[in-house]
N, C-alpha and C positions, 0 to 999 in steps of 0.2 A: 400634701403639705407636711412640713416638719413640725416639731414641737413649738418652734418659735413663730409659727404661722406665716412662714415665708415659703413661696413655691419651691419645690425641689428641682424644678427645671429652669434652665436659663432661656431668655428670649432668643428667638431665632436670630443669629448674627451676633449674639453677645451684647456688649455695651455699645452705646453710641459714641461718636467722637467727642461730643460735648461732655458726656459722662467721664470718659477717659481723661480729658483735659482737666476737668474739675478735680479729679483724684490726684493728678500729678502736679498741677500748678493752680492753687487758689487765686493767685494774682492774675493769671491769664484768664481764668474762669470769670473773675469779676469784670475784666475788660470785655469779654464776650457778652456778658449780661448787660453791661452798660451800652455796648453798641447795639444790641437787640432792642433796648428800650428806646433808642432814637427813632426806630421805625414804628413805634406804637402810635395809634391814632391820636391818643391824648397828647403825646409829645409834639406831633406834627401840628395839631390844632393850637397848642400853646405857642409854638413858634410862629404860626400864621397870625395869631392874635397880637403877638409882640411886634411883628413886622408891620401890621396894619394899625398898631396903637389902639387896639380894641380891648376894653375891660370885659370881665365876665358879665357885669351888669349890662353893658352895652350889647354884648352878644345875645343875652337873654331878651333884650328889647327888640333886637333885629329879628330874632326867631319868634317873637310873640310867645315866649315861654316863661315859666316861673324861674326865678333865680336859683331855686333849689334844684330844679331839673338840670340846668346848665352846670351847676356845681357838681352834681352826681355824674354827668357826662364827662366832665373834665377830670374826674377822679376815678376813672376806670369803667364808667357806665357804658361807654361806647363800644366796649368789647362785646357786648351783648345786643347792641342796637341793630335795627334793621338798616339795610343799605340806604333806603330813602332818608332816614334820619341823618346819616352821615353826609349825604348829598346836601340836605338842607343847611347843615352847619357850615359846610364848605361854601355854599352859595352866600350865606350871611357874611362870610369872610372874603368874598370875591375870589374864591379859589375853585379849582376843578378837582374832582376825585378821579383817579386813574386806576381802575382795577386792572391787575396784570397777572395772568397765569404764566408761570415760567416752567420750562422743562427742568427736570432734575439733573440731566446731563450737563456738566459744567461748561463744556464748549458750546453747546446749543443755547444754554442759558445766557452766556455772554453775548452771543450773536443776537439773540432776541432783545436783550437789554440795549445793546448798541442801536439796533434798528428802532426800537420804541423811543429811545432818547432822540434820535435823529428826526423821527416823525413829530415829536413834540417841539422841534425847533432848536434842539440843543446842539448836537454835534453830528457830523456826517462821517460815515465810515469811508476811509480812503481805500485805494486799491490794495494796500498792504494789509488791510484789516484793522488798522489802528484808526482811532477817531481823530478828526480834525475839527477845530472850532469853526462854526459857521459864523461868518461876519454878518452884521445887520445890514 
């Protein structure tokens, strides 16, 4: 450690792409942060509540939970919740939770996402590898 209490060594591989983007372009960094927030459980639950026209009070009633517990959950508490709690909230909103582990390799990740989306009834991969919308 140096006198400023910072490690004298760099992490293996240096900085991450996100760190480099944040250093170069605060505007772009803010956009990345905003996009990542869209995938938070709380954001997804808020969106499902809006679509179902369900208030937090009604959600609490459906869960048989205290309003304060639901308020805590919607304000970041779900990040530490057990999976079963998340499933109960989704059930109360007539939604499914789809846990998905993805490979880090970009090409394989894309293939797996397309396959998962098709299995959920979204799109089907065509022979060219592009997706086509499945008609009802």
